[in-house]
C-alpha positions in Angstrom: 0.0 0.0 0.0 1.3 3.4 -1.0 1.8 5.5 2.1 1.4 9.0 0.7 -0.2 10.7 -2.3 1.0 13.9 -3.9 -1.4 16.7 -4.9 -0.2 16.1 -8.5 -1.0 12.4 -8.4 -4.4 13.1 -6.9 -5.3 15.6 -9.7 -4.7 12.8 -12.3 -7.5 10.6 -10.9 -11.0 10.7 -12.3 -13.6 12.5 -10.2 -16.0 10.3 -8.3 -19.7 11.2 -8.4 -22.4 10.6 -5.8 -25.2 8.5 -7.3 -27.3 7.7 -4.2 -30.2 9.3 -2.5 -30.1 12.6 -0.6 -32.7 13.6 2.0 -32.6 17.1 3.4 -33.9 17.7 6.9 -35.1 21.2 7.8 -37.0 20.7 11.1 -37.2 18.5 14.2 -40.2 16.5 12.9 -38.2 15.6 9.8 -35.2 14.9 11.9 -37.2 12.4 14.1 -38.3 10.5 11.0 -34.8 10.5 9.5 -33.2 9.3 12.7 -35.8 6.5 13.0 -34.9 5.4 9.4 -31.2 5.5 10.2 -31.6 3.4 13.3 -33.8 0.9 11.6 -31.1 0.3 8.9 -29.0 -1.3 11.6 -25.8 -0.7 9.7 -22.6 1.4 9.9 -23.3 5.1 9.7 -21.1 7.6 7.8 -20.7 10.9 9.5 -19.4 14.4 8.6 -20.2 18.1 9.0 -20.0 21.3 7.0 -19.7 24.8 8.3 -20.1 28.1 6.4 -16.6 29.4 5.7 -15.5 32.7 7.2 -13.2 35.0 5.2 -12.9 37.6 8.0 -10.4 37.3 10.8 -12.1 36.6 14.2 -15.4 35.6 12.6 -16.6 32.0 12.8 -19.9 30.2 12.3 -21.7 27.3 13.9 -21.9 24.0 12.1 -24.5 24.4 9.3 -24.9 20.8 8.2 -24.6 17.3 9.8 -24.4 14.5 7.2 -25.3 10.9 8.1 -25.3 8.1 5.6 -26.6 4.6 5.5 -25.8 2.5 2.5 -26.6 4.7 -0.6 -28.7 7.3 1.2 -27.4 10.5 2.8 -29.4 12.5 5.3 -28.4 16.2 5.5 -29.5 17.9 8.8 -29.6 21.7 8.3 -29.0 22.8 11.9 -29.6 26.5 11.4 -33.0 25.9 9.8 -33.8 23.3 12.5 -32.8 25.8 15.2 -30.4 23.4 16.8 -29.5 19.7 16.9 -32.7 18.5 18.5 -33.2 15.5 20.8 -33.3 12.8 18.1 -30.1 13.7 16.3 -28.3 14.3 19.6 -29.4 10.9 20.9 -28.2 9.2 17.8 -24.7 10.8 18.0 -24.5 9.9 21.7 -25.6 6.3 21.3 -22.7 3.8 21.7 -24.8 1.1 20.0 -25.1 3.1 16.8 -21.6 2.9 15.2 -20.6 6.0 13.2 -17.4 6.4 11.2 -15.9 9.8 10.3 -12.7 11.7 9.8 -11.3 14.4 12.2 -14.4 13.8 14.3 -12.9 15.6 17.4 -13.0 18.8 15.4 -16.5 18.1 14.3 -17.8 17.6 17.8 -15.9 20.5 19.2 -17.7 22.7 16.7 -21.0 21.0 17.4 -20.7 22.0 21.1 -21.5 25.5 19.9 -25.0 24.1 19.4 -25.1 21.8 22.4 -22.3 22.2 25.0 -23.3 18.9 26.6 -23.2 16.6 23.6 -21.1 13.5 24.3 -20.2 11.6 21.1 -20.2 7.8 21.5 -19.9 4.9 19.1 -17.4 6.8 16.9 -14.7 5.2 14.7 -12.0 7.7 13.7 -10.5 7.0 10.2 -7.4 9.0 10.8 -6.3 6.7 13.6 -7.4 3.6 11.7 -5.4 4.2 8.5 -2.1 4.4 10.4 -2.4 0.7 11.1 -2.2 0.1 7.3 0.8 2.3 6.8 -1.2 5.2 5.3 0.3 8.5 6.3 -2.3 10.8 4.7 -4.8 12.4 7.0 -7.2 14.1 4.5 -10.4 12.3 3.3 -9.6 13.1 -0.4 -6.1 11.7 -0.3 -7.0 8.6 1.7 -9.9 7.9 -0.7 -7.5 8.5 -3.6 -5.0 6.0 -2.3 -7.6 3.3 -1.8 -9.8 3.8 -4.9 -7.8 5.8 -7.4 -10.6 8.3 -7.6 -10.7 12.0 -6.7 -13.3 13.7 -4.4 -13.8 17.2 -5.8 -13.5 19.8 -3.0 -14.9 22.7 -5.1 -18.0 23.0 -2.9 -16.1 23.0 0.4 -15.9 26.8 0.8 -19.5 27.5 -0.4 -22.2 29.0 1.8 -23.7 26.0 3.7 -26.2 28.4 5.4 -27.8 29.3 2.0 -31.6 29.3 2.0 -31.5 26.4 -0.5 -28.5 24.1 -1.1 -27.5 23.5 -4.7 -27.4 20.0 -6.2 -23.6 20.2 -6.2 -23.5 21.1 -2.6 -25.8 18.2 -1.7 -23.8 15.7 -3.7 -20.6 16.9 -2.2 -21.9 16.7 1.4 -23.5 13.3 0.8 -20.3 11.9 -0.7 -18.2 13.0 2.2 -20.3 10.9 4.6 -20.6 7.9 2.3 -16.9 8.0 1.5 -16.1 7.4 5.2 -18.0 4.1 5.2 -16.4 3.1 1.9 -13.0 3.7 3.3 -13.7 1.8 6.5 -15.1 -1.2 4.5 -12.1 -1.2 2.2 -9.7 -1.2 5.1 -11.6 -4.2 6.6 -11.3 -6.0 3.3 -7.6 -5.2 3.2 -7.1 -6.5 6.7 -8.9 -9.8 5.9 -6.7 -10.1 2.8 -3.5 -9.6 4.8 -4.6 -12.2 7.4 -5.5 -14.7 4.6 -2.1 -14.3 3.0 -0.4 -14.9 6.3 1.1 -11.4 6.4 -0.4 -10.3 9.7 
């Protein structure tokens, strides 16, 4: 397994497109239904967040979006429109029996504390710690994904306005892919681990 990936190498890869379903959540009632669907799927949950970028020194924003994915469906919780995280989303993120996988999750939850200072994340798998066991030295989602799949996650939407009244199709696809990619990376690492054991290398 290649340990690192240069920016130039990553740029040569074809761009991956999200082809699954996107469900946008704007209020607590919708959040309750979405969380119930996520729980009933009884599978690994992809996790990520997006925050409106600030281009002014000393100005920061709360998390605008929490993305959760199960299989080929991504749920986008628009926290500002919801008026907060709400009991159902908070409960899910704090449930040790609902396993979530994400990248740089400590940063995500430190930012989510601006909405709920008492939130205690549980059941989280951190990709950055996991990839080190496979000799991967990259820490960014895009480069880890590129190393494993030979595909590029476009980051063009990262610095767009996540608090916009309506998210664009490109924003929704980008946000969805980030959550789904976390699960894909985790599953690929598991497959690699089984392959190594089978070959007697571990």
